[in-house]
Structures are given as C-alpha cells and as structure tokens.
C-alpha positions, 0 to 999 in steps of 0.5 A: 499499499505504502508503494503504491501511494508513492507512485501515485503521488507524483501524479497528483502534484503534476496535475495540480500544476497543469490543470489551471492552464488546462482549464484556460485552455478549455475557458479561454477565460484566464491569466494563463497564456502561451508566448505570442510568435516573434515580429516577422520583419516586413521590408520595402524591397527584397533587395533590403531584406537580404542585406538584412542579415549582413548588417546584423552579423557585423554588427554584432562584431564591432568591439567599440562603438563609443558614440553608440552609432548602432542603436537604431541599427534594428528593424526592417527600415534599413534605409533610415538606420544611421550611416546607411543610405538607399538609393534605385539601383541602377539595374532597377529604377522602381527598385530601393537598395542600400547604395551607401554606408557614411561612417566617417568620424563613427570610431567604430572598432571591428576587426575586419570589414570583410564578410561586411562591405563585399556582400552587400550586392548594391553598394556603391560607396563606402566611406569610413574615415576615422574608425578602428577598423583594422585587417585587410580589404577583402578581395570579393569587394571587386565582384560589387558591380556598382562600387565606384567610392572607397574612402578607409583613410585614418584606420589601422588596415595593414598589409600590401596594396589592396589588390582588390581596386584593381579588380574594379572596373568603376573606381573614381575615387580612392582614399587609403591614407592614414593606414599601415599599408606598406611594400608597393603600389602597383603600376596598374592603378594608374591605368585605372579612370580614377579622379582621385588617389590619395595614399598618402601617409602609409609605409610604401617603400618602391620607386615610383613607376614609371607609367606614373603620367598613364593616370587620369586622376585630377588629384594624387598624393604620395606625401609622407612614404618612402618613395625613392628615384626620379619622378618619372617623365611620363608624368607629362602624358597627364598635362590635361588631367592633373590638377594637384599632386604631392610628392613631398616628404619622402626620399625622390632623387635624381633631377626635375624633369622638364616635362613637368612643364607639360601640366598645362592645368596643374595648380598645386606641384610639391615635391619638398623635402626629398633628395632632388638635385640639379636646376630647376627647369625653365620648363616650369615656366609654362605652369600658367595656372600653378598656385603652390610650387614647392621643392624647398628641403631639396639638393637644387642648385643654379639660378632660379629661373626668371620665366619661373618668377613671372608665373602670373598665379603663383601664391607661393614659390617654396624654394628654401633648404636648397643650393640656389646661388642668384635671383634676377630681378623678377624673382626679387620682386617675389621674395620682396612680397612674400610669394618666394622663399628662397631662405637657407639657399646660397644667395649672398646679399639676402639674410638667412643663408646658408654659410659659405663653408656648407655651400662649398663642400655642396658645390665641391662634391656635386661636380661629381653628379650629374643630370642624366638629360642633355644640357639644354633640357634644363633651359628648355621651355616647352611652350610660349610663355605669356608675358608677365603679368603677376600680381601678388594675390591676396591667397587662395579662396578655395580649398585645396583638396590635395593639401586637405589630405594630409590631414586626417580628416574626412574630405566628403560631405 
C-alpha cells in the first residue's frame, strides 16, 4: 500500500500544476497565455531583406562604439539606420537598395570589414574615415558591380596595397591615406579611371612606376611615404587632367624632369623635402595655372629661373633649404612680396642663407653628379611663355583638396 501511495503522489502533484492551464485552454478566460510569435519583419524591397542579416552580423563583430551609432540598427527600416543610405540601383529604377555607407567619424572598431561590405550586392560607396577598422580589404569587393568610391582613411588597415581595387572597373575615388599599408604600389592603379588617388601617410617603399603619367586622376598624393628614385618623365602625359600632386616628404632623387612643365592645368605641385638635385628647369615657366609650387628641402642649385618667377598665378613658390646661388629682378620682387621663399640657400646678399663652408662643400661634391638628361633640358621652355603679369594675390580662396588630404579628417561630406 505504501508503494502505491508513492507512485500516485507525483501524478497528483503534476496534475495540480498543469490543471489551471488546461482549464484556461478550455475556457479561454484566465491569466495563462502562450508567448506571442516573434515579429515578422516586412521590408520595402527584397534587396533590403537580403542585406539585413549581413548588417546584423557585422553589428555583432563591432568591438567599440563610443558614440552608440548602432542604437537604431534594428528592425526592417534599413534606409534609416544611421550611416546607411538607400537609392534605386542602376538595374531597376523602381527598386530600393542599400547603395551607400558613410561611417565617417563614427570611431567604430572591428577586426575586419570582410564579410560585410563585400557581401552588399548593390553597394556603390563606402566611406569610413576615422574609425579603428583593421585587417585587410576583402578581395571579393571587386565583384560589386556598382562600386565606385572607397574611403578607408585614418584606420588601422595593414598589409600590401589592396589588390582588390585593381579589379574594380568603375572606381573613381580611392582614399587609403593614414593606414599601415606597405610594400609597393602596383603600376596597374595608374591605368584605372580614377579622379582621386590618395595614398599618403602609409609605409610604401619603392621607385615610382614609370607609367605614373598614364593616370587620369585629377588629384594625387604620395606624400609621407618612402618612395625613392626619380619623378617619372611620363608625368607630362597627364597634362590634360592632373590638377594637384603631392610628392613631399619622401626620398625621391635625381633631377627634375622638364616634362613637369607640360602640366598645363596643374595648380599645385609639391615635391618638398626630398633628395632632388640639379637646376630648376625653365619649363616650369609653362605652368600658367600653378598657385603652389614647392621644391623646398632638396639639393637644387643654380639660378632661380626668371621665367618661373613670372608665372601670373603664383601664390607660393617655396625654394628654401636648397643651394641656389642667384635670383634675377623679377624673383627679387617675389621675395619682397613674400611669394618666393629662398631662405637657407647660397645667395649672397640675402639674409638667412647657408654658411660659405656648407655651400663650398656641396658644390665640391656636386661636381661628381650630373643629370642624365641633355644639357638643354634645364633651359628648354616647351611653350610660348606668357608675358609677365604677376600681381601678388592675397591668397587662394578655394580649398586645395590635395593639401586637405594631409590631415586625417574626412574630405567629402
């Protein structure tokens, strides 16, 4: 009898627990209820439904979000997620797709962007200046059919130059400055139809590719790397497109090619703080639109050509810390107006020049080095130089995009 009681007792306890809910099911009038089914997300377009899990997966890989930018990355309204922008894709004007991402200044951190931007099939623009993304650029990004702008400046990316961009037929804007990329820059990048190429402030170390002049870019920045060797003479082939170029703070050597004077539309040419030597070519007198011309901190010598000082658009001609020995009357006027800087040269009669001993030793050793060009290259003027019309302006009123790239901040709104 005792054993039977032990068997029945658990059954009684179980019945007492579940009986109220059983009665609820029958009567449908009590406090017991089953949990509601999860919300079913409704997307305005199936293309957004496809990218939703990709975004949520990336969201969970983010290790730092000091400004809580992810707080509204929930639900089906992807087009209103902070930093995400929708538009109609080129293949269907009636569709809605994720077209652009702008994380500029978000200060997010993640170990990789692989599995994220390369998996967004309609993505055209990715801007992520000033974050802490690291790793490398996923190769499969080259398969995105509409992609044309990549800005990953001021992050923690490393490795070699992102080869994936070489397979992008539509890319026009590439900004990888202020990262830790190293090695060489592939020559193929200068055959792509880029408008902007910013690779400054990395660890690239190589001679500049001979086909540099094949570029279609309007703006180039090579500054603050470790490029060596001469400026390629092919640069003259970019005469119809190149507006601003920065070579400053590298280890470029050799003589200045006269072909630089062919850059008829250039407004900025900066090769300061390198190891360039030889005379300043008179062909620079053809840079009729040049505003900023900088060769300071090199090993240049000879006379400052009057034809260069006669350029009518000059705002700044920086030739300080070289070994120039003479300036003519037109250049004297620019010195007095503050446009021409020839401090720390070997020009007797001007203040703040190098010592006689330093100048003597330089010219003693420079006898053994010669430019590999014919002697007339330095005097050749490949244009009909306009008449002297320089009126020292008060300063440029427009933003120089190449110089703006020397700071870490975003360049595009």
